[in-house]
C-alpha positions as CSV (number, residue, x, y, z in Angstrom):
1,M,110.6,-164.0,-98.2
2,P,110.7,-167.9,-98.5
3,S,110.8,-169.4,-101.9
4,N,107.9,-172.2,-103.0
5,A,110.4,-174.6,-102.7
6,Q,111.2,-173.8,-99.2
7,Y,107.4,-174.2,-98.6
8,C,107.3,-177.5,-100.1
9,F,110.5,-179.0,-98.1
10,L,108.6,-177.6,-94.9
11,I,105.7,-179.4,-95.6
12,A,107.7,-182.4,-96.3
13,L,109.4,-182.2,-93.2
14,L,106.3,-181.5,-91.0
15,C,104.1,-184.6,-92.6
16,P,104.3,-187.7,-90.9
17,P,105.5,-190.5,-93.4
18,C,102.6,-192.6,-94.9
19,A,102.6,-196.4,-95.3
20,L,102.5,-197.4,-98.9
21,A,99.8,-200.2,-99.6
22,T,98.6,-202.6,-102.3
23,T,95.9,-205.1,-102.4
24,I,96.6,-209.1,-102.6
25,H,94.1,-211.3,-103.9
26,R,94.1,-214.8,-102.4
27,C,92.7,-217.1,-104.9
28,A,91.5,-220.7,-103.5
29,A,90.9,-223.2,-106.6
30,P,88.1,-225.9,-106.0
31,N,91.0,-228.6,-105.6
32,G,92.0,-226.4,-102.3
33,H,95.2,-225.1,-104.0
34,I,96.2,-221.3,-102.7
35,T,97.5,-218.6,-104.7
36,Y,98.7,-215.1,-103.6
37,T,98.7,-212.6,-106.4
38,T,98.2,-208.9,-107.4
39,L,96.5,-209.8,-110.5
40,S,92.9,-211.5,-110.6
41,C,91.9,-215.0,-110.0
42,A,90.8,-217.4,-112.7
43,I,86.9,-217.7,-113.3
44,D,86.5,-221.2,-111.0
45,E,88.9,-220.0,-108.1
46,S,87.0,-218.0,-105.4
47,L,88.9,-214.4,-104.7
48,T,89.3,-212.7,-101.3
49,A,91.1,-209.5,-101.3
50,H,93.7,-208.4,-98.7
51,E,95.2,-204.9,-98.4
52,V,98.8,-204.9,-97.3
53,R,100.8,-202.2,-95.9
54,T,104.4,-201.4,-96.2
55,P,105.3,-199.4,-93.5
56,T,108.4,-196.9,-94.3
57,A,111.2,-196.2,-91.6
58,G,109.8,-194.7,-88.6
59,S,106.3,-194.7,-89.3
60,V,105.6,-197.8,-87.1
61,A,106.9,-199.1,-83.8
62,P,108.7,-202.3,-84.1
63,T,106.5,-205.3,-83.5
64,L,108.2,-208.0,-81.4
65,M,107.6,-211.8,-82.2
66,P,105.5,-213.8,-79.8
67,E,107.5,-216.7,-77.9
68,A,107.6,-219.8,-79.2
69,E,105.8,-222.9,-77.5
70,S,107.7,-225.3,-76.1
71,R,106.3,-228.7,-77.2
72,A,107.7,-232.4,-76.0
73,T,109.7,-234.2,-78.9
74,S,108.9,-237.5,-79.9
75,G,111.1,-240.3,-78.8
76,V,112.5,-241.2,-82.1
77,K,116.1,-240.5,-82.2
78,I,117.7,-238.6,-85.5
79,Q,121.2,-240.0,-86.6
80,D,123.9,-237.1,-86.9
81,R,124.6,-236.8,-90.8
82,D,127.4,-234.9,-92.3
83,P,126.2,-231.6,-94.0
84,T,125.6,-231.6,-97.9
85,V,128.0,-229.2,-99.7
86,V,125.9,-227.5,-102.5
87,G,127.8,-225.3,-104.8
88,K,131.3,-226.2,-104.0
89,T,133.7,-224.8,-107.0
90,E,135.5,-227.7,-108.7
91,D,138.9,-226.7,-110.1
92,K,139.1,-228.2,-113.6
93,C,142.6,-228.0,-113.5
94,G,143.1,-230.4,-110.7
95,S,143.7,-228.1,-107.8
96,Q,147.5,-227.7,-108.5
97,I,147.7,-224.1,-107.1
98,S,145.9,-223.1,-104.0
99,A,143.4,-219.9,-104.2
100,R,145.9,-217.7,-102.6
101,E,148.5,-218.3,-105.1
102,R,146.1,-217.9,-107.8
103,R,145.1,-214.3,-106.6
104,E,148.5,-213.4,-105.8
105,A,149.6,-214.5,-109.5
106,I,146.6,-212.7,-111.2
107,L,147.4,-209.5,-109.2
108,N,151.0,-209.6,-110.3
109,Q,150.4,-210.5,-113.7
110,R,152.0,-213.5,-113.7
111,I,151.1,-216.8,-114.8
112,I,151.7,-220.1,-113.4
113,A,151.2,-223.7,-114.0
114,G,147.7,-224.9,-113.3
115,M,146.0,-221.7,-114.0
116,T,142.6,-221.7,-116.4
117,Q,141.9,-219.3,-119.2
118,Q,139.7,-217.2,-117.4
119,D,142.7,-216.6,-114.8
120,V,145.0,-215.7,-117.7
121,E,142.4,-213.3,-119.1
122,S,142.0,-211.8,-115.6
123,A,145.8,-211.3,-115.0
124,L,147.0,-210.0,-118.7
125,G,143.5,-208.9,-120.3
126,K,142.4,-210.3,-123.9
127,P,145.1,-211.7,-126.1
128,S,146.3,-210.4,-129.2
129,K,145.9,-213.7,-130.8
130,I,144.3,-216.9,-130.1
131,S,145.3,-220.3,-131.9
132,I,143.5,-223.6,-131.4
133,R,145.1,-226.9,-132.8
134,N,143.6,-230.2,-132.0
135,S,142.6,-230.1,-128.2
136,S,145.2,-227.3,-127.2
137,T,144.7,-223.5,-127.2
138,S,147.2,-221.1,-127.2
139,Y,147.3,-217.4,-126.4
140,R,149.7,-214.8,-127.7
141,Y,150.0,-211.4,-126.1
142,E,152.2,-208.5,-128.0
143,T,153.1,-205.1,-126.7
144,K,154.1,-201.9,-128.6
145,R,158.0,-202.6,-127.7
146,G,157.8,-205.8,-129.9
147,R,158.0,-208.4,-126.7
148,S,155.5,-210.8,-126.6
149,A,154.3,-213.9,-124.2
150,Y,153.0,-217.1,-125.8
151,I,151.0,-219.2,-123.3
152,E,149.6,-222.7,-124.1
153,F,146.7,-224.6,-122.3
154,D,145.9,-228.2,-122.5
155,E,142.7,-230.0,-123.4
156,R,140.9,-228.8,-120.1
157,G,141.9,-225.3,-120.6
158,C,144.8,-225.2,-118.0
159,T,148.0,-223.8,-118.5
160,K,150.6,-226.3,-119.4
161,G,153.9,-226.8,-117.5
162,K,155.4,-229.4,-115.0
163,A,156.0,-227.5,-111.7
164,K,153.9,-224.5,-110.0
165,S,157.0,-222.1,-110.1
166,Q,157.0,-221.9,-114.1
167,T,156.3,-218.4,-114.6
168,A,155.8,-216.2,-117.5
169,K,156.1,-212.4,-117.1
170,S,153.4,-210.2,-118.3
171,P,154.4,-208.5,-121.4
172,L,152.5,-205.4,-120.4
């Protein structure tokens, strides 16, 4: 004999999915400003209620978008412009190393000249000791075996060194 849980499951399978609905208020201010909100409108604004249904997957057939009207364009010629890059990352260490070199060094737990403090912490973890003198910072990493690594940063927070190939092996 089927249990109550089995009956509930069977009913849930046989019932069609329902669309969820909510009421949106369109508030028109006297100056013409329109606001859509789920809250009430201000006293001087006119309110129009709209019911919005959010269909669940499979509850309605997909709606096709209407075709766009083709319109003649004006005779004004628009000059081509170079795109503006927004959000480009700036390397405060002067791009001494490429992204690939940085990634490989972090994965291999190696420190190379031109890495930031964040890169070093990504590669080796939090330092055992941080020393700050004048405008330079140094990290000290110590292990249980008595070995240690000492990494110095300049005033910009970049590892010091003259060549890219200068490395310090992880003490871990």
